[in-house]
C-alpha positions in Angstrom: -0.1 -0.1 0.0 2.7 2.6 1.2 4.5 1.4 -2.7 1.4 2.3 -4.4 0.8 5.5 -2.5 4.6 6.5 -3.4 4.5 6.1 -6.9 0.9 7.8 -6.5 2.6 11.0 -5.6 5.7 10.5 -7.9 3.2 10.9 -10.9 0.7 13.8 -9.3 4.4 15.6 -8.8 5.7 14.7 -12.6 2.1 16.2 -13.7 2.3 19.2 -11.8 6.2 20.1 -12.8 4.2 19.5 -16.5 2.2 21.7 -15.6 4.3 24.3 -14.8 6.6 23.9 -17.4 3.6 24.5 -19.7 2.3 27.7 -18.1 5.6 29.2 -17.9 6.3 28.1 -21.8 2.6 30.0 -22.4 3.1 32.8 -20.7 6.3 33.6 -22.5 4.8 33.1 -26.1 2.1 35.3 -24.7 5.0 38.0 -24.0 6.9 37.3 -27.3 3.8 38.1 -29.4 2.7 40.9 -27.4 6.8 42.6 -27.6 6.5 41.6 -31.5 3.2 41.9 -33.4 2.1 45.5 -32.3 5.2 46.8 -33.9 4.8 45.1 -37.7 4.3 47.5 -40.1 3.8 46.0 -43.0 1.3 43.4 -43.0 -2.1 43.2 -44.9 -4.0 40.8 -42.4 -5.4 41.5 -39.1 -2.8 41.3 -36.3 -4.9 39.2 -33.7 -4.5 36.1 -36.5 -0.7 36.3 -35.8 1.3 33.7 -34.3 5.1 33.5 -32.9 8.0 31.2 -32.2 11.0 31.7 -31.3 14.0 29.9 -32.5 18.0 30.5 -31.8 20.5 31.4 -34.2 23.4 30.5 -32.1 25.4 29.2 -35.5 24.9 33.3 -37.2 25.6 34.8 -34.2 25.4 34.4 -30.6 22.3 36.4 -28.9 20.5 36.7 -32.0 17.2 34.9 -32.1 14.7 34.5 -35.2 11.0 35.0 -34.2 8.8 33.1 -37.0 5.6 34.8 -37.9 3.1 32.6 -38.8 -1.2 31.9 -39.4 -3.1 29.4 -39.0 -4.0 27.4 -42.4 -6.1 25.0 -41.8 -6.2 22.2 -45.6 -5.7 19.5 -46.6 -2.3 19.5 -48.0 -0.9 21.6 -45.2 0.5 18.6 -42.3 1.5 21.3 -39.9 -1.7 23.9 -40.3 -0.2 26.9 -40.6 1.7 28.9 -42.7 4.8 31.3 -42.3 4.1 35.0 -43.3 7.2 36.4 -41.9 10.4 37.0 -39.9 11.5 39.1 -36.9 15.4 38.6 -35.6 15.8 39.6 -31.8 19.5 40.7 -31.4 20.0 40.9 -27.7 23.5 42.3 -28.1 22.1 45.9 -29.5 18.2 44.9 -28.1 17.3 45.9 -32.0 14.4 43.8 -33.0 14.7 44.0 -37.2 11.9 42.5 -39.3 13.8 40.9 -41.9 10.6 39.7 -44.3 11.0 42.1 -47.1 14.9 42.3 -47.6 17.1 40.6 -44.9 19.5 42.6 -46.2 18.2 46.0 -45.0 15.6 45.0 -42.6 13.1 47.4 -40.6 14.1 48.4 -37.0 10.8 47.7 -35.2 9.5 50.0 -32.5 9.3 47.7 -29.5 8.7 48.6 -25.8 12.0 48.5 -24.4 10.9 46.9 -20.9 9.0 44.7 -22.6 12.0 43.4 -24.3 14.6 43.6 -21.5 11.7 41.6 -19.5 11.5 38.7 -21.9 15.1 38.5 -22.5 15.8 38.0 -18.8 12.7 35.7 -18.2 12.1 34.1 -21.5 15.7 33.8 -23.2 17.7 32.9 -20.2 16.2 29.5 -18.9 19.5 27.5 -18.9 21.6 28.8 -16.3 24.9 26.8 -17.7 23.7 28.2 -20.8 23.3 31.4 -20.4 26.5 31.6 -18.3 28.7 30.1 -21.3 26.6 32.9 -23.3 28.0 35.2 -21.6 31.7 34.5 -20.8 31.6 34.0 -24.7 29.9 37.7 -25.4 32.3 38.9 -22.7 35.3 37.9 -24.4 34.2 38.7 -27.8 33.6 42.8 -26.8 37.1 42.6 -25.1 38.5 41.6 -28.0 36.9 43.5 -30.5 35.9 46.7 -28.5 37.5 50.0 -28.0 39.6 50.8 -25.0 39.4 54.0 -23.2 41.8 56.1 -22.8 43.5 56.1 -19.2 43.0 60.4 -19.1 39.2 59.5 -20.0 39.1 56.6 -17.9 37.1 58.3 -14.7 33.6 58.4 -15.3 30.6 59.6 -12.9 27.0 57.7 -13.1 24.4 60.0 -13.7 20.4 59.1 -14.3 17.8 58.2 -11.9 18.2 55.0 -10.2 20.6 52.5 -9.6 22.8 51.1 -12.6 22.5 47.5 -13.1 26.0 45.6 -13.5 26.2 43.1 -16.3 28.7 40.3 -17.0 28.7 40.8 -20.3 27.6 43.8 -22.8 23.9 41.8 -23.3 21.1 42.7 -21.3 20.3 39.0 -20.4 23.9 38.7 -18.6 22.7 40.6 -15.3 24.7 39.9 -12.2 21.8 39.8 -10.4 22.0 42.4 -6.9 25.0 44.2 -8.3 24.3 47.9 -8.8 25.8 51.4 -8.6 24.1 54.3 -6.9 24.0 57.4 -9.3 26.9 60.1 -8.5 29.4 57.4 -7.8 32.7 57.2 -9.7 33.8 54.4 -11.9 36.6 53.3 -14.0 35.8 52.8 -17.6 38.1 50.4 -19.9 36.7 49.3 -22.8 33.0 50.6 -24.8 31.6 48.1 -27.2 28.0 49.1 -29.3 25.7 50.7 -26.4 28.1 49.3 -22.9 31.1 50.1 -21.1 33.0 47.8 -18.8 34.0 49.6 -15.4 35.6 48.6 -12.3 34.3 50.1 -9.1 35.1 50.1 -5.5 32.3 50.2 -3.0 32.8 52.8 -0.4 31.7 50.8 2.3 32.9 47.4 2.0 36.0 48.3 -0.3 35.6 45.3 -2.4 35.6 46.2 -6.0 33.5 45.1 -8.7 34.1 44.6 -12.3 31.3 44.3 -15.1 29.4 46.1 -17.5 27.1 49.1 -17.3 25.1 51.0 -20.3 27.3 54.0 -21.5 24.2 56.5 -21.6 24.5 56.5 -17.7 28.2 57.5 -17.6 29.4 60.6 -18.1 33.4 62.3 -17.7 34.0 63.3 -14.0 37.3 65.1 -15.1 39.3 63.0 -12.5 42.4 61.0 -13.3 41.7 57.2 -13.4 42.8 55.3 -10.0 45.1 52.2 -10.9 43.7 49.6 -13.0 42.8 46.2 -11.0 44.4 43.3 -12.5 43.2 39.6 -13.4 
């Protein structure tokens, strides 16, 4: 009797896990649709009939995801019961959404909600910690290699703007260093500029601990001070 009860509890647990996974997937699909579909400009059909599915294009470029746009098409010859109507690329390195349907070489830049974009990347494209960590490490190495070094006399910066400044382990919105922030008005040393990010080092005035990472460049301004000695790896 005890063995039967244990097996029953195991089945119930597996069912709950399966339902949670389906619910999570459904939520992400809804978020993706809410992010992409309203911004589409060149569509002849009703947007409420457009569905979306995301596929990572890791072999093309790390951090780039291709979103398939499709609609239901119920016919005897169509086994998939849908038809593709377009493609949108989500480049999480630049946080751009590009409609490549008309011309892949000259895509249309979509005006998407920036907050929804960041939330989708953080909550739906970073589901595997091991995979995300490896991807962020690769992105960091690439940025250090291809980025533009900051001259020593221009390295000292001050954090500006409202709210806490998030640190990232790589210049990608998906690579957040959870719980690591810098307050507005704090001083940092900048090292490398890459796209919309700058790598920095920062000394916490309370603990004396040194943090290194990437921040958004538009939250930094020259402080006019001579840069402090740079930390060594």
